[in-house]
Every structure is written in C-alpha cells, then in structure tokens.
PDB file with SEQRES, HELIX, SHEET and CRYST1 records, atoms N, CA, C and O in Angstrom:
SEQRES   1 A   66  MET ARG ASP VAL SER SER ARG LEU ARG ALA LYS LEU ALA          
SEQRES   2 A   66  SER LEU SER ASP GLU TYR LEU ALA GLY PRO ALA ARG MET          
SEQRES   3 A   66  GLN LEU PRO GLY THR LYS THR VAL ALA ASP GLU LEU ALA          
SEQRES   4 A   66  PHE PHE ALA LEU HIS ASP SER TYR HIS ALA GLY GLN LEU          
SEQRES   5 A   66  ALA TYR ILE ARG LYS GLY LEU ARG TYR PRO GLY LEU ALA          
SEQRES   6 A   66  GLY                                                          
HELIX    1 AA1 ARG A    2  SER A   14  1                                  13    
HELIX    2 AA2 ASP A   17  LEU A   20  1                                   4    
HELIX    3 AA3 VAL A   34  GLY A   58  1                                  25    
CRYST1    1.000    1.000    1.000  90.00  90.00  90.00 P 1           1          
ATOM      1  N   MET A   1     -14.318 -94.762  64.171  1.00  0.00           N  
ATOM      2  CA  MET A   1     -14.391 -94.071  62.907  1.00  0.00           C  
ATOM      3  C   MET A   1     -15.415 -94.739  61.994  1.00  0.00           C  
ATOM      4  O   MET A   1     -16.155 -94.055  61.287  1.00  0.00           O  
ATOM      5  N   ARG A   2     -15.461 -96.057  62.007  1.00  0.00           N  
ATOM      6  CA  ARG A   2     -16.438 -96.758  61.165  1.00  0.00           C  
ATOM      7  C   ARG A   2     -17.853 -96.398  61.559  1.00  0.00           C  
ATOM      8  O   ARG A   2     -18.710 -96.213  60.695  1.00  0.00           O  
ATOM      9  N   ASP A   3     -18.109 -96.295  62.855  1.00  0.00           N  
ATOM     10  CA  ASP A   3     -19.448 -95.940  63.323  1.00  0.00           C  
ATOM     11  C   ASP A   3     -19.815 -94.533  62.870  1.00  0.00           C  
ATOM     12  O   ASP A   3     -20.924 -94.305  62.386  1.00  0.00           O  
ATOM     13  N   VAL A   4     -18.906 -93.605  63.021  1.00  0.00           N  
ATOM     14  CA  VAL A   4     -19.163 -92.219  62.623  1.00  0.00           C  
ATOM     15  C   VAL A   4     -19.359 -92.124  61.110  1.00  0.00           C  
ATOM     16  O   VAL A   4     -20.270 -91.436  60.649  1.00  0.00           O  
ATOM     17  N   SER A   5     -18.520 -92.803  60.338  1.00  0.00           N  
ATOM     18  CA  SER A   5     -18.615 -92.740  58.879  1.00  0.00           C  
ATOM     19  C   SER A   5     -19.950 -93.264  58.378  1.00  0.00           C  
ATOM     20  O   SER A   5     -20.570 -92.650  57.510  1.00  0.00           O  
ATOM     21  N   SER A   6     -20.395 -94.383  58.909  1.00  0.00           N  
ATOM     22  CA  SER A   6     -21.675 -94.941  58.456  1.00  0.00           C  
ATOM     23  C   SER A   6     -22.839 -94.044  58.851  1.00  0.00           C  
ATOM     24  O   SER A   6     -23.785 -93.887  58.079  1.00  0.00           O  
ATOM     25  N   ARG A   7     -22.785 -93.463  60.022  1.00  0.00           N  
ATOM     26  CA  ARG A   7     -23.851 -92.543  60.433  1.00  0.00           C  
ATOM     27  C   ARG A   7     -23.845 -91.280  59.586  1.00  0.00           C  
ATOM     28  O   ARG A   7     -24.904 -90.765  59.228  1.00  0.00           O  
ATOM     29  N   LEU A   8     -22.653 -90.778  59.262  1.00  0.00           N  
ATOM     30  CA  LEU A   8     -22.552 -89.585  58.423  1.00  0.00           C  
ATOM     31  C   LEU A   8     -23.103 -89.862  57.032  1.00  0.00           C  
ATOM     32  O   LEU A   8     -23.856 -89.049  56.496  1.00  0.00           O  
ATOM     33  N   ARG A   9     -22.739 -90.997  56.440  1.00  0.00           N  
ATOM     34  CA  ARG A   9     -23.260 -91.346  55.108  1.00  0.00           C  
ATOM     35  C   ARG A   9     -24.774 -91.432  55.123  1.00  0.00           C  
ATOM     36  O   ARG A   9     -25.431 -90.940  54.205  1.00  0.00           O  
ATOM     37  N   ALA A  10     -25.334 -92.047  56.145  1.00  0.00           N  
ATOM     38  CA  ALA A  10     -26.793 -92.181  56.240  1.00  0.00           C  
ATOM     39  C   ALA A  10     -27.455 -90.806  56.353  1.00  0.00           C  
ATOM     40  O   ALA A  10     -28.479 -90.553  55.719  1.00  0.00           O  
ATOM     41  N   LYS A  11     -26.879 -89.936  57.149  1.00  0.00           N  
ATOM     42  CA  LYS A  11     -27.451 -88.592  57.316  1.00  0.00           C  
ATOM     43  C   LYS A  11     -27.382 -87.803  56.017  1.00  0.00           C  
ATOM     44  O   LYS A  11     -28.359 -87.165  55.625  1.00  0.00           O  
ATOM     45  N   LEU A  12     -26.228 -87.841  55.344  1.00  0.00           N  
ATOM     46  CA  LEU A  12     -26.084 -87.115  54.086  1.00  0.00           C  
ATOM     47  C   LEU A  12     -27.065 -87.638  53.035  1.00  0.00           C  
ATOM     48  O   LEU A  12     -27.620 -86.855  52.264  1.00  0.00           O  
ATOM     49  N   ALA A  13     -27.280 -88.945  53.000  1.00  0.00           N  
ATOM     50  CA  ALA A  13     -28.213 -89.536  52.038  1.00  0.00           C  
ATOM     51  C   ALA A  13     -29.648 -89.113  52.315  1.00  0.00           C  
ATOM     52  O   ALA A  13     -30.477 -89.096  51.405  1.00  0.00           O  
ATOM     53  N   SER A  14     -29.945 -88.774  53.556  1.00  0.00           N  
ATOM     54  CA  SER A  14     -31.319 -88.404  53.917  1.00  0.00           C  
ATOM     55  C   SER A  14     -31.650 -86.935  53.630  1.00  0.00           C  
ATOM     56  O   SER A  14     -32.816 -86.547  53.699  1.00  0.00           O  
ATOM     57  N   LEU A  15     -30.659 -86.125  53.314  1.00  0.00           N  
ATOM     58  CA  LEU A  15     -30.898 -84.700  53.087  1.00  0.00           C  
ATOM     59  C   LEU A  15     -31.561 -84.480  51.727  1.00  0.00           C  
ATOM     60  O   LEU A  15     -31.120 -85.016  50.711  1.00  0.00           O  
ATOM     61  N   SER A  16     -32.608 -83.697  51.731  1.00  0.00           N  
ATOM     62  CA  SER A  16     -33.337 -83.430  50.487  1.00  0.00           C  
ATOM     63  C   SER A  16     -32.627 -82.374  49.651  1.00  0.00           C  
ATOM     64  O   SER A  16     -31.812 -81.603  50.158  1.00  0.00           O  
ATOM     65  N   ASP A  17     -32.949 -82.352  48.366  1.00  0.00           N  
ATOM     66  CA  ASP A  17     -32.389 -81.334  47.473  1.00  0.00           C  
ATOM     67  C   ASP A  17     -32.787 -79.933  47.932  1.00  0.00           C  
ATOM     68  O   ASP A  17     -32.004 -78.990  47.825  1.00  0.00           O  
ATOM     69  N   GLU A  18     -34.005 -79.808  48.441  1.00  0.00           N  
ATOM     70  CA  GLU A  18     -34.473 -78.503  48.916  1.00  0.00           C  
ATOM     71  C   GLU A  18     -33.655 -78.025  50.110  1.00  0.00           C  
ATOM     72  O   GLU A  18     -33.294 -76.851  50.199  1.00  0.00           O  
ATOM     73  N   TYR A  19     -33.371 -78.934  51.015  1.00  0.00           N  
ATOM     74  CA  TYR A  19     -32.570 -78.570  52.182  1.00  0.00           C  
ATOM     75  C   TYR A  19     -31.158 -78.155  51.759  1.00  0.00           C  
ATOM     76  O   TYR A  19     -30.633 -77.144  52.225  1.00  0.00           O  
ATOM     77  N   LEU A  20     -30.556 -78.946  50.877  1.00  0.00           N  
ATOM     78  CA  LEU A  20     -29.200 -78.649  50.425  1.00  0.00           C  
ATOM     79  C   LEU A  20     -29.113 -77.331  49.668  1.00  0.00           C  
ATOM     80  O   LEU A  20     -28.083 -76.658  49.699  1.00  0.00           O  
ATOM     81  N   ALA A  21     -30.191 -76.964  48.990  1.00  0.00           N  
ATOM     82  CA  ALA A  21     -30.229 -75.706  48.245  1.00  0.00           C  
ATOM     83  C   ALA A  21     -30.587 -74.523  49.139  1.00  0.00           C  
ATOM     84  O   ALA A  21     -30.545 -73.375  48.698  1.00  0.00           O  
ATOM     85  N   GLY A  22     -30.936 -74.796  50.381  1.00  0.00           N  
ATOM     86  CA  GLY A  22     -31.312 -73.738  51.317  1.00  0.00           C  
ATOM     87  C   GLY A  22     -30.124 -72.866  51.693  1.00  0.00           C  
ATOM     88  O   GLY A  22     -28.975 -73.198  51.400  1.00  0.00           O  
ATOM     89  N   PRO A  23     -30.415 -71.753  52.341  1.00  0.00           N  
ATOM     90  CA  PRO A  23     -29.355 -70.805  52.685  1.00  0.00           C  
ATOM     91  C   PRO A  23     -28.341 -71.396  53.666  1.00  0.00           C  
ATOM     92  O   PRO A  23     -28.682 -72.199  54.534  1.00  0.00           O  
ATOM     93  N   ALA A  24     -27.101 -70.978  53.503  1.00  0.00           N  
ATOM     94  CA  ALA A  24     -26.027 -71.415  54.394  1.00  0.00           C  
ATOM     95  C   ALA A  24     -26.357 -71.007  55.825  1.00  0.00           C  
ATOM     96  O   ALA A  24     -26.935 -69.947  56.061  1.00  0.00           O  
ATOM     97  N   ARG A  25     -25.989 -71.848  56.764  1.00  0.00           N  
ATOM     98  CA  ARG A  25     -26.299 -71.587  58.166  1.00  0.00           C  
ATOM     99  C   ARG A  25     -25.110 -71.037  58.947  1.00  0.00           C  
ATOM    100  O   ARG A  25     -25.262 -70.568  60.075  1.00  0.00           O  
ATOM    101  N   MET A  26     -23.938 -71.098  58.347  1.00  0.00           N  
ATOM    102  CA  MET A  26     -22.730 -70.590  58.994  1.00  0.00           C  
ATOM    103  C   MET A  26     -22.121 -69.536  58.085  1.00  0.00           C  
ATOM    104  O   MET A  26     -22.456 -69.458  56.904  1.00  0.00           O  
ATOM    105  N   GLN A  27     -21.254 -68.752  58.618  1.00  0.00           N  
ATOM    106  CA  GLN A  27     -20.596 -67.734  57.807  1.00  0.00           C  
ATOM    107  C   GLN A  27     -19.215 -68.223  57.408  1.00  0.00           C  
ATOM    108  O   GLN A  27     -18.203 -67.828  57.987  1.00  0.00           O  
ATOM    109  N   LEU A  28     -19.196 -69.099  56.397  1.00  0.00           N  
ATOM    110  CA  LEU A  28     -17.945 -69.643  55.883  1.00  0.00           C  
ATOM    111  C   LEU A  28     -17.626 -68.956  54.562  1.00  0.00           C  
ATOM    112  O   LEU A  28     -18.542 -68.590  53.825  1.00  0.00           O  
ATOM    113  N   PRO A  29     -16.358 -68.775  54.250  1.00  0.00           N  
ATOM    114  CA  PRO A  29     -15.977 -68.075  53.019  1.00  0.00           C  
ATOM    115  C   PRO A  29     -16.560 -68.732  51.767  1.00  0.00           C  
ATOM    116  O   PRO A  29     -16.380 -69.931  51.551  1.00  0.00           O  
ATOM    117  N   GLY A  30     -17.249 -67.957  50.955  1.00  0.00           N  
ATOM    118  CA  GLY A  30     -17.750 -68.420  49.667  1.00  0.00           C  
ATOM    119  C   GLY A  30     -18.942 -69.353  49.704  1.00  0.00           C  
ATOM    120  O   GLY A  30     -19.260 -69.976  48.691  1.00  0.00           O  
ATOM    121  N   THR A  31     -19.606 -69.467  50.833  1.00  0.00           N  
ATOM    122  CA  THR A  31     -20.757 -70.369  50.904  1.00  0.00           C  
ATOM    123  C   THR A  31     -22.058 -69.591  50.877  1.00  0.00           C  
ATOM    124  O   THR A  31     -22.217 -68.573  51.551  1.00  0.00           O  
ATOM    125  N   LYS A  32     -22.988 -70.102  50.075  1.00  0.00           N  
ATOM    126  CA  LYS A  32     -24.318 -69.497  49.990  1.00  0.00           C  
ATOM    127  C   LYS A  32     -25.414 -70.486  50.361  1.00  0.00           C  
ATOM    128  O   LYS A  32     -26.492 -70.093  50.807  1.00  0.00           O  
ATOM    129  N   THR A  33     -25.127 -71.791  50.171  1.00  0.00           N  
ATOM    130  CA  THR A  33     -26.117 -72.827  50.446  1.00  0.00           C  
ATOM    131  C   THR A  33     -25.546 -73.863  51.415  1.00  0.00           C  
ATOM    132  O   THR A  33     -24.346 -73.890  51.687  1.00  0.00           O  
ATOM    133  N   VAL A  34     -26.426 -74.703  51.922  1.00  0.00           N  
ATOM    134  CA  VAL A  34     -25.992 -75.800  52.790  1.00  0.00           C  
ATOM    135  C   VAL A  34     -25.050 -76.721  52.015  1.00  0.00           C  
ATOM    136  O   VAL A  34     -24.064 -77.202  52.574  1.00  0.00           O  
ATOM    137  N   ALA A  35     -25.339 -76.972  50.738  1.00  0.00           N  
ATOM    138  CA  ALA A  35     -24.459 -77.809  49.912  1.00  0.00           C  
ATOM    139  C   ALA A  35     -23.070 -77.184  49.803  1.00  0.00           C  
ATOM    140  O   ALA A  35     -22.065 -77.895  49.830  1.00  0.00           O  
ATOM    141  N   ASP A  36     -23.010 -75.861  49.682  1.00  0.00           N  
ATOM    142  CA  ASP A  36     -21.716 -75.174  49.653  1.00  0.00           C  
ATOM    143  C   ASP A  36     -20.952 -75.420  50.950  1.00  0.00           C  
ATOM    144  O   ASP A  36     -19.741 -75.641  50.936  1.00  0.00           O  
ATOM    145  N   GLU A  37     -21.664 -75.379  52.060  1.00  0.00           N  
ATOM    146  CA  GLU A  37     -21.007 -75.607  53.356  1.00  0.00           C  
ATOM    147  C   GLU A  37     -20.447 -77.023  53.443  1.00  0.00           C  
ATOM    148  O   GLU A  37     -19.332 -77.224  53.926  1.00  0.00           O  
ATOM    149  N   LEU A  38     -21.219 -78.006  52.977  1.00  0.00           N  
ATOM    150  CA  LEU A  38     -20.739 -79.386  52.996  1.00  0.00           C  
ATOM    151  C   LEU A  38     -19.512 -79.541  52.110  1.00  0.00           C  
ATOM    152  O   LEU A  38     -18.567 -80.241  52.475  1.00  0.00           O  
ATOM    153  N   ALA A  39     -19.519 -78.899  50.957  1.00  0.00           N  
ATOM    154  CA  ALA A  39     -18.355 -78.948  50.067  1.00  0.00           C  
ATOM    155  C   ALA A  39     -17.145 -78.294  50.735  1.00  0.00           C  
ATOM    156  O   ALA A  39     -16.027 -78.795  50.620  1.00  0.00           O  
ATOM    157  N   PHE A  40     -17.364 -77.187  51.427  1.00  0.00           N  
ATOM    158  CA  PHE A  40     -16.282 -76.505  52.142  1.00  0.00           C  
ATOM    159  C   PHE A  40     -15.645 -77.445  53.164  1.00  0.00           C  
ATOM    160  O   PHE A  40     -14.421 -77.555  53.241  1.00  0.00           O  
ATOM    161  N   PHE A  41     -16.497 -78.127  53.957  1.00  0.00           N  
ATOM    162  CA  PHE A  41     -15.968 -79.027  54.979  1.00  0.00           C  
ATOM    163  C   PHE A  41     -15.234 -80.209  54.366  1.00  0.00           C  
ATOM    164  O   PHE A  41     -14.210 -80.636  54.900  1.00  0.00           O  
ATOM    165  N   ALA A  42     -15.731 -80.748  53.256  1.00  0.00           N  
ATOM    166  CA  ALA A  42     -15.051 -81.865  52.590  1.00  0.00           C  
ATOM    167  C   ALA A  42     -13.676 -81.430  52.105  1.00  0.00           C  
ATOM    168  O   ALA A  42     -12.698 -82.156  52.284  1.00  0.00           O  
ATOM    169  N   LEU A  43     -13.591 -80.253  51.493  1.00  0.00           N  
ATOM    170  CA  LEU A  43     -12.306 -79.738  51.014  1.00  0.00           C  
ATOM    171  C   LEU A  43     -11.362 -79.476  52.185  1.00  0.00           C  
ATOM    172  O   LEU A  43     -10.176 -79.798  52.119  1.00  0.00           O  
ATOM    173  N   HIS A  44     -11.894 -78.895  53.248  1.00  0.00           N  
ATOM    174  CA  HIS A  44     -11.085 -78.584  54.426  1.00  0.00           C  
ATOM    175  C   HIS A  44     -10.514 -79.868  55.032  1.00  0.00           C  
ATOM    176  O   HIS A  44      -9.338 -79.915  55.394  1.00  0.00           O  
ATOM    177  N   ASP A  45     -11.335 -80.897  55.142  1.00  0.00           N  
ATOM    178  CA  ASP A  45     -10.892 -82.171  55.688  1.00  0.00           C  
ATOM    179  C   ASP A  45      -9.816 -82.794  54.804  1.00  0.00           C  
ATOM    180  O   ASP A  45      -8.825 -83.324  55.307  1.00  0.00           O  
ATOM    181  N   SER A  46     -10.010 -82.730  53.489  1.00  0.00           N  
ATOM    182  CA  SER A  46      -9.030 -83.270  52.546  1.00  0.00           C  
ATOM    183  C   SER A  46      -7.701 -82.536  52.658  1.00  0.00           C  
ATOM    184  O   SER A  46      -6.637 -83.148  52.564  1.00  0.00           O  
ATOM    185  N   TYR A  47      -7.764 -81.236  52.856  1.00  0.00           N  
ATOM    186  CA  TYR A  47      -6.551 -80.432  53.017  1.00  0.00           C  
ATOM    187  C   TYR A  47      -5.724 -80.955  54.197  1.00  0.00           C  
ATOM    188  O   TYR A  47      -4.512 -81.138  54.085  1.00  0.00           O  
ATOM    189  N   HIS A  48      -6.387 -81.190  55.317  1.00  0.00           N  
ATOM    190  CA  HIS A  48      -5.671 -81.672  56.495  1.00  0.00           C  
ATOM    191  C   HIS A  48      -5.158 -83.093  56.318  1.00  0.00           C  
ATOM    192  O   HIS A  48      -4.093 -83.429  56.835  1.00  0.00           O  
ATOM    193  N   ALA A  49      -5.902 -83.940  55.593  1.00  0.00           N  
ATOM    194  CA  ALA A  49      -5.409 -85.292  55.302  1.00  0.00           C  
ATOM    195  C   ALA A  49      -4.118 -85.201  54.486  1.00  0.00           C  
ATOM    196  O   ALA A  49      -3.184 -85.973  54.702  1.00  0.00           O  
ATOM    197  N   GLY A  50      -4.074 -84.260  53.555  1.00  0.00           N  
ATOM    198  CA  GLY A  50      -2.858 -84.049  52.776  1.00  0.00           C  
ATOM    199  C   GLY A  50      -1.696 -83.592  53.640  1.00  0.00           C  
ATOM    200  O   GLY A  50      -0.559 -84.020  53.439  1.00  0.00           O  
ATOM    201  N   GLN A  51      -1.980 -82.726  54.597  1.00  0.00           N  
ATOM    202  CA  GLN A  51      -0.927 -82.278  55.508  1.00  0.00           C  
ATOM    203  C   GLN A  51      -0.361 -83.458  56.300  1.00  0.00           C  
ATOM    204  O   GLN A  51       0.851 -83.573  56.484  1.00  0.00           O  
ATOM    205  N   LEU A  52      -1.254 -84.328  56.763  1.00  0.00           N  
ATOM    206  CA  LEU A  52      -0.804 -85.512  57.503  1.00  0.00           C  
ATOM    207  C   LEU A  52       0.049 -86.419  56.625  1.00  0.00           C  
ATOM    208  O   LEU A  52       1.014 -87.018  57.101  1.00  0.00           O  
ATOM    209  N   ALA A  53      -0.302 -86.523  55.346  1.00  0.00           N  
ATOM    210  CA  ALA A  53       0.487 -87.353  54.430  1.00  0.00           C  
ATOM    211  C   ALA A  53       1.913 -86.813  54.312  1.00  0.00           C  
ATOM    212  O   ALA A  53       2.872 -87.586  54.315  1.00  0.00           O  
ATOM    213  N   TYR A  54       2.055 -85.487  54.208  1.00  0.00           N  
ATOM    214  CA  TYR A  54       3.403 -84.897  54.139  1.00  0.00           C  
ATOM    215  C   TYR A  54       4.190 -85.136  55.424  1.00  0.00           C  
ATOM    216  O   TYR A  54       5.393 -85.397  55.378  1.00  0.00           O  
ATOM    217  N   ILE A  55       3.527 -85.048  56.551  1.00  0.00           N  
ATOM    218  CA  ILE A  55       4.205 -85.299  57.826  1.00  0.00           C  
ATOM    219  C   ILE A  55       4.664 -86.751  57.900  1.00  0.00           C  
ATOM    220  O   ILE A  55       5.792 -87.035  58.303  1.00  0.00           O  
ATOM    221  N   ARG A  56       3.776 -87.674  57.504  1.00  0.00           N  
ATOM    222  CA  ARG A  56       4.153 -89.093  57.514  1.00  0.00           C  
ATOM    223  C   ARG A  56       5.349 -89.340  56.600  1.00  0.00           C  
ATOM    224  O   ARG A  56       6.276 -90.064  56.964  1.00  0.00           O  
ATOM    225  N   LYS A  57       5.327 -88.738  55.418  1.00  0.00           N  
ATOM    226  CA  LYS A  57       6.428 -88.914  54.480  1.00  0.00           C  
ATOM    227  C   LYS A  57       7.725 -88.373  55.074  1.00  0.00           C  
ATOM    228  O   LYS A  57       8.777 -89.001  54.950  1.00  0.00           O  
ATOM    229  N   GLY A  58       7.655 -87.226  55.709  1.00  0.00           N  
ATOM    230  CA  GLY A  58       8.835 -86.640  56.330  1.00  0.00           C  
ATOM    231  C   GLY A  58       9.399 -87.495  57.450  1.00  0.00           C  
ATOM    232  O   GLY A  58      10.601 -87.471  57.712  1.00  0.00           O  
ATOM    233  N   LEU A  59       8.541 -88.243  58.103  1.00  0.00           N  
ATOM    234  CA  LEU A  59       8.971 -89.137  59.181  1.00  0.00           C  
ATOM    235  C   LEU A  59       9.303 -90.542  58.675  1.00  0.00           C  
ATOM    236  O   LEU A  59       9.599 -91.446  59.456  1.00  0.00           O  
ATOM    237  N   ARG A  60       9.248 -90.702  57.346  1.00  0.00           N  
ATOM    238  CA  ARG A  60       9.551 -91.962  56.675  1.00  0.00           C  
ATOM    239  C   ARG A  60       8.597 -93.083  57.018  1.00  0.00           C  
ATOM    240  O   ARG A  60       8.992 -94.248  57.055  1.00  0.00           O  
ATOM    241  N   TYR A  61       7.331 -92.741  57.271  1.00  0.00           N  
ATOM    242  CA  TYR A  61       6.283 -93.731  57.427  1.00  0.00           C  
ATOM    243  C   TYR A  61       5.692 -94.035  56.055  1.00  0.00           C  
ATOM    244  O   TYR A  61       5.854 -93.237  55.131  1.00  0.00           O  
ATOM    245  N   PRO A  62       5.006 -95.176  55.900  1.00  0.00           N  
ATOM    246  CA  PRO A  62       4.378 -95.464  54.621  1.00  0.00           C  
ATOM    247  C   PRO A  62       3.250 -94.455  54.319  1.00  0.00           C  
ATOM    248  O   PRO A  62       2.740 -93.785  55.217  1.00  0.00           O  
ATOM    249  N   GLY A  63       2.885 -94.369  53.055  1.00  0.00           N  
ATOM    250  CA  GLY A  63       1.831 -93.452  52.645  1.00  0.00           C  
ATOM    251  C   GLY A  63       0.483 -93.805  53.257  1.00  0.00           C  
ATOM    252  O   GLY A  63       0.294 -94.903  53.779  1.00  0.00           O  
ATOM    253  N   LEU A  64      -0.447 -92.862  53.188  1.00  0.00           N  
ATOM    254  CA  LEU A  64      -1.778 -93.093  53.735  1.00  0.00           C  
ATOM    255  C   LEU A  64      -2.580 -94.042  52.880  1.00  0.00           C  
ATOM    256  O   LEU A  64      -3.439 -94.756  53.398  1.00  0.00           O  
ATOM    257  N   ALA A  65      -2.325 -94.072  51.576  1.00  0.00           N  
ATOM    258  CA  ALA A  65      -3.057 -94.960  50.665  1.00  0.00           C  
ATOM    259  C   ALA A  65      -2.096 -95.445  49.589  1.00  0.00           C  
ATOM    260  O   ALA A  65      -1.138 -94.767  49.217  1.00  0.00           O  
ATOM    261  N   GLY A  66      -2.388 -96.642  49.107  1.00  0.00           N  
ATOM    262  CA  GLY A  66      -1.654 -97.182  47.961  1.00  0.00           C  
ATOM    263  C   GLY A  66      -0.277 -97.536  48.157  1.00  0.00           C  
ATOM    264  O   GLY A  66       0.382 -97.995  47.224  1.00  0.00           O  
TER     265      GLY A  66                                                      
END                                                                             
C-alpha cells in the first residue's frame, strides 16, 4: 500500500491544470472533467472506507483511526 500511495501521489502531482480541466474520459455520473472523475473516485473510496468502519464497529474491533 505504501508503494502504491507514493506512486499515486507522484502521478497526481504531475498532472497539469490543462489536463485536469480536460473532458472526462469515462461515463461516470456528474463528471465533465478529469478532475471531476478524480473527485468521484476519492468520494467513492471514502464511502467504502466508511462502510468498513461500520463493519469493524459491529464486530467490536477498534476504529480505523483515532
């Protein structure tokens, strides 16, 4: 995960404003630009992290953070 995270951060940092403002490449709900698509994926990932937190709580495991 550390390897993937560092590579992802480096790639995101290398994207130009022009590229991010370019047209969306996938047909995702409410997306018009590449930046919109990235925001969609970040929200989607966060949603699933929240689901995992509820499952952990239901199983009486400690929280994911804090």
